[in-house]
TORLUM-259114 format. One line per 2 residues: number of its first residue (from 1); their letters; for each residue x, y, z of N, C-alpha, C. Coordinates in steps of 0.02 Angstrom, whole numbers, always signed. Each point is the difference from the previous one (the first is absolute). Example, Ala and Ser with C-alpha at 12.3 -4.5 7.8 and 13.67 -1.06 7.14 Angstrom:
<nodes>
1	as	+660/-284/+390/-45/+59/+0/+45/+60/+0; -18/+53/-36/+42/+59/+3/-39/+55/+37
</nodes>
This chain:
<nodes>
1	mt	+8193/+9256/+978/-8/-48/-44/+44/-61/+2; -20/-54/-10/+58/-63/+28/+45/+1/-74
3	il	+57/-1/+33/+50/-18/-47/+30/-70/+7; -15/-52/-52/+17/-65/-7/+83/-15/-24
5	ht	+20/+66/-40/+44/-36/-13/+48/+75/-23; +68/-2/+65/+54/+53/-5/+53/+8/-35
7	pa	+21/+46/-19/+50/-7/-39/+65/-7/+25; +57/-12/-30/+70/-41/+47/+45/+95/+17
9	sg	-21/-36/+52/+72/+72/+36/+51/+37/-43; +42/-32/-52/+39/+21/-36/+72/+2/+40
11	hp	-5/-40/+73/+54/+25/+28/+11/-80/+48; +49/-17/+21/+14/-76/+25/-3/+6/+84
13	dv	-10/+42/+51/+8/+17/+55/-68/+11/+22; -63/+5/-57/-71/+3/+25/-64/-24/-70
15	tl	-49/-12/+51/-56/-19/-34/-60/+65/-11; -33/-45/-52/-67/+44/+10/-76/-23/+24
17	rp	-21/+2/+28/-52/-29/+16/-84/+58/+24; -46/-25/+9/-79/+59/-13/+40/+15/+90
19	ll	-17/+65/+10/-11/+15/+81/-59/-29/+21; -9/-29/+38/-49/-15/+43/-39/+15/+78
21	rs	-51/+18/+7/-10/+23/+56/+40/-16/+59; +21/-51/+35/+31/-52/+23/+89/+23/+12
23	da	+7/+42/-54/+57/+43/+1/+0/+60/+33; -60/+33/+14/-5/+67/+30/+60/+21/+43
25	pa	+19/-54/+72/+43/+0/+69/+50/+39/-40; +35/-57/-64/+44/+1/-17/+40/+59/-30
27	wf	-66/+8/-41/+7/+67/-58/-22/+89/+35; -39/-27/+54/+26/+55/+52/+81/+31/+28
29	ac	-6/-78/+42/+89/+10/+8/+41/+32/-45; -4/-16/-65/+40/+9/-52/-30/+81/+8
31	ls	-35/+18/-38/-12/+76/-5/+17/+25/+44; +7/+0/+94/+12/+25/+32/+76/+10/+11
33	rp	+40/-39/-22/+75/+16/+5/+28/+82/+2; +25/-6/+47/+40/+72/-19/+20/+4/-58
35	gl	-6/+68/-19/+9/+22/-77/-38/-22/-54; -29/-51/-2/-42/+15/-52/-56/+8/-19
37	lr	-23/+28/+27/-61/+42/-1/+9/+86/-12; +66/+2/+9/+24/+80/+1/-17/+20/-78
39	ht	-7/-55/-56/-3/+23/-84/-55/-21/-15; -49/-8/+31/-71/-31/-12/-61/+56/+35
41	sw	-36/+4/-46/-82/+4/+58/-24/-28/+26; +10/-58/-2/-14/-38/+71/-24/+3/+64
43	qv	-43/-1/+23/-30/+53/+77/-13/-71/+32; +38/-58/+11/-34/-60/+28/+18/-13/+83
45	as	-58/+31/+48/+37/-27/+63/-28/-65/+51; -44/-57/-50/+0/-57/+28/-5/-40/-61
47	va	-18/-70/+22/-18/-47/-36/-53/+6/-33; -68/+23/+35/-62/+18/-4/-8/+39/-66
49	el	+49/+46/-9/-27/+63/-28/+22/-55/-88; +24/-39/-1/+23/-30/-56/-58/-35/-35
51	ap	-46/-20/+51/-67/-54/-18/-36/+58/-54; -15/+43/-22/-26/+50/-65/+52/-42/-65
53	lf	+40/+14/+24/+58/-18/-59/-32/-81/-34; +7/-43/+57/+7/-65/-12/-84/-23/-30
55	da	-42/+34/+20/-92/+9/-29/+37/+29/-63; +23/+43/-33/+10/+3/-70/+31/-46/-63
57	le	+50/-34/+60/+35/-56/-42/-47/-51/+5; -38/-34/+23/-24/-53/+20/-110/+23/-42
59	ap	+8/+68/-26/-71/+12/-23/+11/-40/-85; -67/-9/-28/-4/-52/-59/+16/+84/-52
61	ep	+18/-60/-62/+37/+71/-76/-54/+58/+23; +11/+37/-55/+54/+39/-4/+40/+23/+80
63	at	+72/-11/-30/+44/-8/+54/+15/+79/-3; -6/+45/+54/+28/+32/+21/+80/+21/+19
65	qi	+17/-44/+34/+57/-50/+48/+9/-33/-13; +82/-37/-24/+34/-50/+9/+69/+14/+26
67	rl	+15/-31/+49/+39/-22/+47/+54/-77/+18; +58/+30/-8/+30/-87/-34/+52/+6/+62
69	ai	-6/-52/+39/+86/-16/+78/+64/+6/-43; +46/+13/+10/+53/-3/+5/+29/-46/+71
71	vd	+33/-44/-28/+5/-58/+59/+76/-25/-19; +63/-9/+70/+55/-28/-15/-4/-66/-23
73	ta	+38/-29/-3/+14/-73/-3/-27/-42/+53; -5/+12/+67/-27/-27/+72/-59/+27/-3
75	gt	-49/+26/-56/-53/+29/+11/-27/+44/+36; +39/+58/+21/-18/+40/+32/+3/+53/-35
77	lv	-60/+57/-17/-36/+43/-5/+65/+74/+7; +29/+3/-49/+37/+63/+1/-25/+51/-25
79	gs	-38/+15/-38/-41/+72/-42/-47/-37/-48; -42/+54/-30/-45/-22/-35/+3/+54/-77
81	ig	-33/-22/-48/+8/+23/-43/-73/-5/-56; -20/+41/-20/-66/-7/-25/-31/+76/-27
83	fh	-73/+4/-30/-13/+41/-44/-77/+50/+44; +8/+47/+4/-68/+27/+21/-20/+69/-58
85	si	-57/+22/+19/-44/+17/-42/+14/-6/-76; -35/-82/-5/-13/-18/-74/-39/+34/-38
87	np	-10/+18/-59/-43/+17/-24/-22/-28/-63; -49/-75/-3/+23/-17/-73/-51/+38/-64
89	aq	-43/+55/+23/-14/+38/-56/+56/+48/-42; +58/-15/+43/+53/+54/-40/+55/-41/+9
91	cs	+5/-83/+16/+38/-31/-22/+63/+16/+59; +6/+30/+67/+52/+28/+24/-18/-29/+76
93	ae	+62/-3/+17/+18/+4/+95/+59/+15/-7; +21/+10/+87/+46/+34/+47/+9/-63/+29
95	ia	+87/+11/-26/+39/-61/+53/+40/+20/+62; -27/-12/+48/+31/+2/+60/+54/-51/+37
97	ye	+35/+13/+62/+47/-63/+27/+32/+17/+52; +22/-47/+36/+30/+19/+52/+61/-56/+22
99	lv	+56/+19/+23/+42/-81/+12/+45/+33/+66; -2/-47/+76/+31/+12/+31/+91/+10/+5
101	pe	+5/+46/+29/+76/+56/+0/+38/-102/-36; -1/-49/+56/+64/-39/-27/+15/-45/-78
103	fq	-68/+1/-24/-5/-13/-73/+12/+52/-45; +14/+70/+52/+5/+54/-81/+71/+1/-20
105	gr	+2/+20/-47/+78/+18/-32/+29/-61/-34; -49/-45/-26/+20/-75/-13/-37/-18/-58
107	gi	-39/+50/-63/-5/+11/-57/-79/-45/+2; -51/-21/+67/-41/-18/+3/-66/+50/-35
109	as	+2/+40/+34/-54/+50/-27/-11/+16/-66; +67/+13/-34/+4/-11/-77/-43/-75/-28
111	at	+36/-34/+13/-8/-63/-18/-99/-8/+7; -10/+7/+53/-68/-30/+17/-48/+66/-45
113	cr	+15/+57/+12/-24/+52/-19/-7/-16/-98; +48/-24/-31/+1/+4/-42/-56/-62/-40
115	qv	+14/-51/+40/-40/-73/-13/-83/+30/+8; -2/+28/+73/-84/+12/-4/-35/+40/-49
117	ca	+60/+46/-30/-29/+36/-56/-33/-21/-66; +69/-45/+5/-19/-43/-89/-36/-45/+26
119	wg	-32/-8/+56/-50/-66/+21/-72/+58/-10; -9/+65/+19/-30/+32/+1/-13/+4/-46
121	fa	+39/+15/-76/-6/+43/-61/-21/-92/-68; +13/-30/+25/-42/-74/-26/-53/-12/+26
123	rf	-19/-19/+81/-55/-21/+30/-45/+26/-18; +12/+71/+18/-80/+46/-1/+3/+40/-71
125	gw	+57/+0/-34/-8/+44/-56/+8/+71/+19; +28/+34/+53/+2/+72/+10/+50/+13/-44
127	qr	-22/+66/-28/+55/+39/-40/+51/+63/+36; -29/+7/+67/+50/+33/+48/+15/-42/+73
129	iq	+48/+34/+37/+14/-20/+61/+16/+46/+8; -14/+19/+36/+49/+81/+68/+10/-12/+61
131	ac	+36/+53/+20/+11/-24/+67/+12/+79/+15; -30/+26/+60/+17/+53/+46/+42/-18/+49
133	vl	+80/+36/-3/+56/+13/+47/+19/+65/+41; -20/-16/+55/+8/+70/+38/+96/+32/-6
135	dt	-17/+65/-27/+59/+36/+2/+72/-2/+11; -26/-40/+68/+76/-20/+20/+20/-78/+3
137	na	-24/-1/-28/+7/-103/-32/+27/+6/-34; +72/-18/-6/+68/-6/-43/-13/-67/-32
139	as	+2/-30/+44/+12/-67/+3/-70/-43/-37; -46/+9/+21/-70/-24/-29/-11/+29/-71
141	aa	+42/+72/-41/-3/+4/-38/+45/-11/-54; +77/-32/+32/+40/-40/-27/-27/-58/-34
143	vl	-61/-43/+50/-17/-58/-52/-31/+23/-25; -42/+41/-20/-59/-1/-55/+51/+21/-53
145	rr	+31/+61/-5/+54/+2/-62/+44/-57/-12; +14/-54/+28/+38/-56/-17/-49/-59/-12
147	cg	-67/+18/-9/-65/-46/-15/-34/+27/-52; +46/+55/-49/-37/+31/-56/-34/+38/-2
149	fe	-32/+43/+78/-40/+26/+5/+30/+100/-12; -36/+28/-4/+27/+71/-42/-47/+56/+72
151	he	+33/+49/+17/-7/+51/+31/-73/+43/-42; -22/+30/+12/-54/+16/-7/-5/+71/+15
153	gr	-14/+21/+78/+22/+49/+13/-51/+12/+89; -2/+51/+28/-5/-18/+66/-62/+42/+36
155	lr	-26/-62/+7/-75/+48/+59/+16/+7/+56; -15/+81/-25/-5/+35/+87/-48/-6/+50
157	rl	+17/-38/+51/-39/+13/+50/-39/-66/+4; +11/-57/-29/-43/-34/-24/-24/-59/+67
159	rr	+32/-20/+36/-8/-50/+62/+16/+50/+64; -17/-30/+37/+23/+6/+86/+52/-29/+32
161	va	+37/+4/+13/+77/-39/+20/+28/+17/+83; -39/-43/+45/+36/+27/+79/-34/+58/-3
163	gh	-55/+20/-39/-44/+82/+30/-15/+40/-21; +72/-10/-60/+6/+71/-23/-28/-25/-88
165	sr	-11/+60/-50/-22/-10/-51/+67/+0/-47; +34/-67/-31/+54/-6/-34/-6/-28/-82
167	df	+54/+36/-7/+22/-1/-112/+16/-70/-14; -54/-29/-73/+26/-57/-21/+2/-8/-60
169	dv	+66/-15/-22/+23/-12/-67/-39/-62/-22; -41/+13/-99/-22/-29/-25/+37/-61/-37
171	ya	+20/-59/-2/+9/-30/-63/-52/-48/-17; +40/-13/-69/-70/-36/-25/+38/-81/-56
173	cl	-20/-42/+4/+26/-42/-62/-61/-35/-49; +3/+12/-58/-59/+8/-66/+19/-74/-17
175	ap	-58/-36/-30/-4/-53/-30/-11/+25/-54; +37/-46/-70/+37/-49/-13/+82/-3/+24
177	dg	+4/+47/-21/+93/+55/-4/+22/-23/+64; -56/+20/+77/+29/-11/+54/+1/-74/+21
179	ta	-11/-32/-47/+4/-81/+35/+74/-35/-21; +0/+36/-71/+74/-34/-17/+49/+30/+44
181	dl	-2/+57/+16/+76/+18/+57/-23/-26/+53; -77/-35/+22/+15/-50/+69/+47/-54/+1
183	aq	-35/-32/-70/+15/-71/-17/+91/+2/+6; +34/+64/-31/+63/+11/-3/+36/-14/+50
185	g	-49/+42/+69/+36/+12/+58/+55/+47/-22
</nodes>
């Protein structure tokens, strides 16, 4: 799905724009950073392995995935944020994001998550946005709580991480109550 108008990032150090196929090398470099993948179920070994994701991003509606690039003031890709598991019939989607270590701890993940979720509720009419977070990823869980998400439970052995089945915690934000929480920051 082509995104023509992206939300504001909500943070002065970064902007959001559509993630483009030409971003694949920079995104792979971001995803390959030491420590970044230890908290996710991503298993990407080459730029070529990102091709199916870009195919899904470029597919005509209905979208199953939407991904935005997080870029710094120089235009360098420093992460991404977006939705997958989009279910129009159930008015729901799952949010996911990553940010290179140098940009972590500055409020960027919280600001962009807040803005992108508010945009998702308003633009697509979703009633639920959820996130599945590796049970050891305390930083991501804190971002979600700051953005108005509530912990709903644990999904045992949901996804493989580094070859091992791992537990993930489910967080969710609901509209319209969740929209009010996100807008207040």
